[in-house]
Structures are given as structure tokens and as C-alpha cells.
N, C-alpha and C positions, 0 to 999 in steps of 0.2 A: 559079631561086632562086639568090640570091647566096651566096657562101661564108659571109658573116657570118650570113645568115639560116639557113643549114644548121647552123652551129655552135649558134645559139640554139635551134634545134629539137632538136638532140641533147641540149643541156643541159636542156631542158624534159622530154624523155623520161627522162633520167637522174634528174632530180629526182622525177618521178612514181614511177619504179622504187624510188628510195631511200625515199620516203615509204611505199610499199606494203610494202617490206621491213621498215621500222621497225614498221609496224602489225602485220605478221605475227609479228615477234619479240615485240611487246607482248602479243599474244593468246596466243602459246605460253608466254610467261613467266607470264602470269596463270593459265593452266591448270595449269602446273607448281606454282606457289605454292598454288593452290587444292587440288590433289591432295595436296601435302605437308601442308597444313593439315588436311585431312580425315583423312589418315593419322595425324597426331599426335593428333587428337581421338579417333580410334578406338583408338589405342594407350593413351591416357590412360583411356578408358572401360574398356578391357579390364583395365588395371591396377587400377582401382577395383573392378571386378567380382571379380577374383581376391582382393583384400583382403577384400571382403565375404564371399566364400565361406570364406576362412580364418577370419574372425571367427565365422561360423556354425558352422564345424567345432569351434572352441574351445568354443562353447556346447554342442555335442553331447557333448563330453567332460565338461563340467561337469554337464549334465543327466543323463548316464549315472550319475555318482556321486551326485548329489543325489537323484534318484528311486530309485536303488538303495538308498541309506541310509534312505530314508523308506518303503520297501516295507511293512515290518511296522508301522511307526508310523502308517501311514494305512490300516490294515485291508486289507493286500494291494493297495494303490492304490485301493481302492473308495471311500474317503472323498474322494479327489481326483476320481475319475470321476463320483461322484454330486453333486459340487459342494459338499460339506461343507468340504473343505480346498482352498485355492487350488492351481492347477497344471494345470487342464484347459483346453484350447482346442479346442472341437468345434463349428464353426458349425452342424452338423446338429442340435445340441441348443439352438440359439439363442444360443450364446456370441458376443458382439460383439468385434470387433477392438479392442484397447486404443486409447483416444483419444490417449494419450501414454505415454512411458516412465514418468512419475510415477504412472500409473494401475496399473502392474504391481507386484505385491509384490516387494520387494527380494530375497527368497529365490529368486525365479525369474530374477533378473538377476545372481546371483553371490554373495549373502550366505547361504551354506549353514548358518552357525552361529546366525543371528538376532542377530548383534552390532550390526547397523546399519551395518556396513562391508562392502564387497565383499571376497571372498576374494582372496588374493594371486594375481595372474596373470589375473584375470577382467576387470580394467580394461585392455584391450589397448593403448590408446594413452596411458595415464597422465593423462587429463584429469579424473579423479575421477568420471566418469559411467559408467553401465553400458554395455557394448558389445553385449550380446545379451540375449534372454529365451528361456526354455525352457518347454515345456508337453508334456502327453501327451494322448492320446485312445485310446479302446478300439478294438481291431480287431473284425472280425465273427467272434467266436468261438462264438456260439451256433448260427448257421445250419448249420454242418457237422453239428451234432447234431440238426438238424430242429426247432430251437426258434426263436422270433422273436428278432431281434437286440435285445440290451439293452446300449446303449452306456454305461450308468451302472455296469456291473459287469464285472469281469474274471474269466474262467474258465480261462484257459490260460497265465497267467504272462507274457503278451505284450501290449504296447501299442505305439502309434506315438509315438516321441519326435520333437519338432519343436524346432528352434533357428532363431531369426531374428536377424540382425545389425541392431541399431538405432542404431549409430553413424552420424550423418549424414555423416561424412567418407567413408563407404564405401557410400553409396547412389548410384544412377545415376538420371538423368532421361531418360525417353524419351517424346517426344510431349507434354511438359509434365507427365508423370506420374512421381512419385518412386517408384522401385522399390528394395526392399531384398532382400538375399540371404537365403535360408532353406534349410535342409536337413531332410529327414525320413527316418526309418529305424525299423526294428523294434527294440524294447527288450525283451529277454528276461531274466526273473529265474530263474536256475538255480543255486541255492546249491551250493557245493562244487566248481563247475567253474572252470577258468581262463579268462580272456578269450580268445576265439577258439575255444572248444570248442562254442559253441552253433550256432544256425541260420545258414546262409549269408546274408550281407548284413545281419546284425543285430549289435547291441551287446549283449554278455552282461554282466549285473550279478551280482556275487557279494557275499556278506557279507564285510566287511573291517574290520580294526581302525581304518582311517582314518575310519570312520563315527562313532567315539566322540568 
């Protein structure tokens, strides 16, 4: 092989090596970009989830006060649990999930006074729309006494309080399904005690001048 042919062969090998290197760098670059993109998406989703949970927590605080102030006004919550007054959400009794936010009474979305306007601080992003809705359902308080469960009547001053964030800005989509954040906890009515004096893991409701 002549010297010119040898140089041409070397240039050909170098070109192939350069092309292979460029392709390898392109694959690595695409993988890095893809990973970074997925990481940003995951971080954004986590941020939305955290805001949704904070929104639901704000609803818990509102529901604690709202249902606490309406304990005696609703026959010890029994008007709510029996369906006479709005505020119960118990699928075991056939309660359907609200079709839209407009189907939920405004009192359960932040209007504690019935004025037609949301209480200060309940519209969490200031868009004029409710951020959450709250509801209660009875706990299994008859069975420990050996009686059949009656979910339309409270016997132990305790119900489950549920708060769900309905602000679409703080909903996530997984597998094409929209998911909203919600929180549930025990709500205990113990007049005369300070918040924190009740059962572990529960919110304690007390009578207060703020209910007037």
C-alpha cells in the first residue's frame, strides 16, 4: 500500500471514530436532558402536591371552627349526620361525590356566616373561588357498646372531619386521572378544654366567642 493510500485509510478510520464519538455524546446528552426534564417534572409535581396538602390543611382549620360552632345548632351534629343539614359526606350512606364546586354549599367552602362571601383567608390564592370544601361523617361509636352501627347519629362527641382542596391549580394528574389533596382526622367536641387537651391525633373543638 502506498503512503498516500495509508494516509487516506487513517483519515477514514479517524472520521469513523469522530462520528462514533459524536453519536455517543449525542446519546449521553439526550439522556442527561431527559433525566433533567423528568427531575424538573417530579419537582414541579411535588410542589403542587405540597400546596394541595397545605390547602387541605387550611380547610381542616376552617372545618374545625365551622363544625365546632354549629355543634349545638345542629342538634349535636345529628342534623348533619342524618342529612337534614348540609355537611355530611359518607359514601357508605349513598352520598355522592359533588359533581362540581358549585354543587357544594358555600358554607362548606368558607362562608361560615352565610353572607354569600367567603371568610377572610379561605380564598387561598385570591381568585374569588373556594379553595377547599369540608365535611364530617360519624365514627363507629355504637359497636363498642354492642349495638349496631348507626352512622346518622353521634353518641361520643366525635366525628371524622374531612377537608379536600378543590383549587384546580393544586391538583395533580397521574395516568390521565386528576387527583386532589384531602386530609381526614378525628374531630372531638369537648367544651371547656383548650385545643390540644383532647385525644391524640384529633382536633379539639371548644365553645368560643368567635362563633357569635
